[in-house]
C-alpha positions as CSV (number, residue, x, y, z in Angstrom):
1,M,-65.0,-132.3,-36.6
2,T,-62.4,-132.9,-33.9
3,E,-58.7,-132.5,-34.4
4,G,-56.7,-135.4,-35.8
5,F,-56.7,-137.5,-38.9
6,G,-59.6,-137.8,-41.1
7,R,-61.4,-136.1,-44.0
8,R,-62.9,-132.7,-44.0
9,G,-66.6,-132.3,-43.5
10,P,-69.1,-133.2,-46.2
11,G,-69.7,-129.5,-47.0
12,D,-66.1,-129.0,-48.0
13,P,-65.7,-129.6,-51.8
14,R,-62.0,-130.1,-51.7
15,G,-62.0,-133.4,-50.0
16,V,-58.5,-132.9,-48.9
17,P,-57.2,-135.0,-46.0
18,R,-56.6,-133.2,-42.8
19,W,-53.0,-134.0,-41.7
20,V,-52.5,-131.8,-38.7
21,G,-52.9,-133.6,-35.4
22,A,-53.9,-132.2,-32.0
23,Q,-50.4,-131.0,-31.3
24,G,-49.8,-129.7,-34.8
25,G,-47.4,-132.6,-35.6
26,A,-45.8,-133.5,-38.8
27,P,-47.9,-134.6,-41.8
28,M,-47.8,-138.4,-41.4
29,N,-50.4,-141.1,-41.7
30,E,-50.5,-144.8,-41.9
31,W,-50.3,-144.9,-45.7
32,L,-47.0,-143.0,-45.6
33,V,-45.7,-145.3,-42.9
34,A,-46.6,-148.3,-45.0
35,A,-44.9,-146.8,-48.1
36,L,-41.8,-146.1,-46.1
37,A,-41.8,-149.7,-44.8
38,L,-42.0,-151.0,-48.4
39,L,-39.2,-148.7,-49.5
40,V,-37.0,-150.5,-47.0
41,G,-37.8,-153.7,-49.0
42,L,-36.1,-152.2,-52.0
43,V,-32.7,-152.7,-50.4
44,P,-32.5,-156.5,-50.8
45,C,-33.8,-156.1,-54.3
46,G,-30.9,-153.8,-55.1
47,V,-28.4,-156.1,-53.5
48,V,-29.6,-159.0,-55.6
49,C,-29.6,-156.8,-58.7
50,L,-26.0,-155.9,-58.1
51,R,-24.5,-159.2,-56.9
52,G,-26.6,-162.1,-58.3
53,D,-26.3,-164.2,-61.4
54,P,-28.3,-163.0,-64.4
55,V,-31.5,-164.9,-63.6
56,N,-31.5,-163.7,-60.0
57,R,-30.8,-160.1,-61.2
58,L,-33.9,-160.4,-63.4
59,V,-36.0,-161.6,-60.5
60,G,-34.7,-158.8,-58.3
61,L,-35.6,-156.3,-61.0
62,E,-39.1,-157.6,-61.3
63,M,-39.5,-157.6,-57.5
64,A,-38.3,-154.0,-57.3
65,G,-40.8,-153.0,-60.0
66,T,-43.6,-154.6,-58.0
67,V,-42.5,-152.9,-54.8
68,D,-42.3,-149.6,-56.6
69,T,-45.8,-150.0,-57.9
70,L,-47.1,-150.8,-54.4
71,V,-45.3,-147.7,-53.0
72,L,-46.9,-145.5,-55.6
73,L,-50.3,-146.9,-54.8
74,L,-49.8,-146.2,-51.1
75,L,-48.6,-142.7,-51.9
76,A,-51.7,-142.1,-54.1
77,Q,-53.9,-143.1,-51.2
78,A,-51.9,-141.1,-48.7
79,Y,-51.8,-137.8,-50.6
80,D,-55.2,-138.4,-52.2
81,R,-53.9,-137.8,-55.7
82,A,-55.4,-139.7,-58.6
83,I,-52.4,-139.2,-60.9
84,Y,-50.3,-141.5,-58.7
85,F,-52.7,-144.3,-59.5
86,D,-52.2,-143.8,-63.2
87,L,-48.4,-143.6,-62.6
88,A,-48.5,-146.9,-60.7
89,L,-50.4,-148.6,-63.5
90,A,-48.0,-147.3,-66.1
91,L,-45.0,-148.5,-64.0
92,A,-46.5,-152.0,-63.6
93,L,-47.1,-152.4,-67.3
94,L,-43.6,-151.0,-68.3
95,S,-41.9,-153.0,-65.6
96,F,-43.4,-156.2,-66.9
97,A,-42.5,-155.4,-70.5
98,G,-39.0,-154.5,-69.5
99,G,-38.6,-157.7,-67.7
100,M,-39.7,-159.6,-70.7
101,V,-37.1,-157.8,-72.9
102,F,-34.4,-158.6,-70.4
103,A,-35.5,-162.3,-70.3
104,R,-35.3,-162.3,-74.1
105,F,-31.8,-161.0,-74.1
106,L,-30.8,-163.4,-71.3
107,E,-32.1,-166.5,-72.9
108,R,-28.7,-167.4,-74.4
109,W,-27.2,-167.6,-70.9
110,I,-30.1,-169.4,-69.2
């Protein structure tokens, strides 16, 4: 197989991605770039969580949970680690449940 991104040959049982490019560059692929781009999207969520009214804070918190889940899914694909898929699923479920708890406590101000 030529140098560059891609998977190891079918005879290799590890199935580990090959990260080293032709010039021996840094380990970066398109999944990591996408995860980094989504992490930038957490900044507006944080601003809304810090400065908004209670309803907007709850929306910012739910959006941050969704973005975090997507980032974990992208990292799972980038690093080829199945445990990150499980972690993303747990985060999605707990984020939704936490949002419902906050909504319950905020209902007297809504």
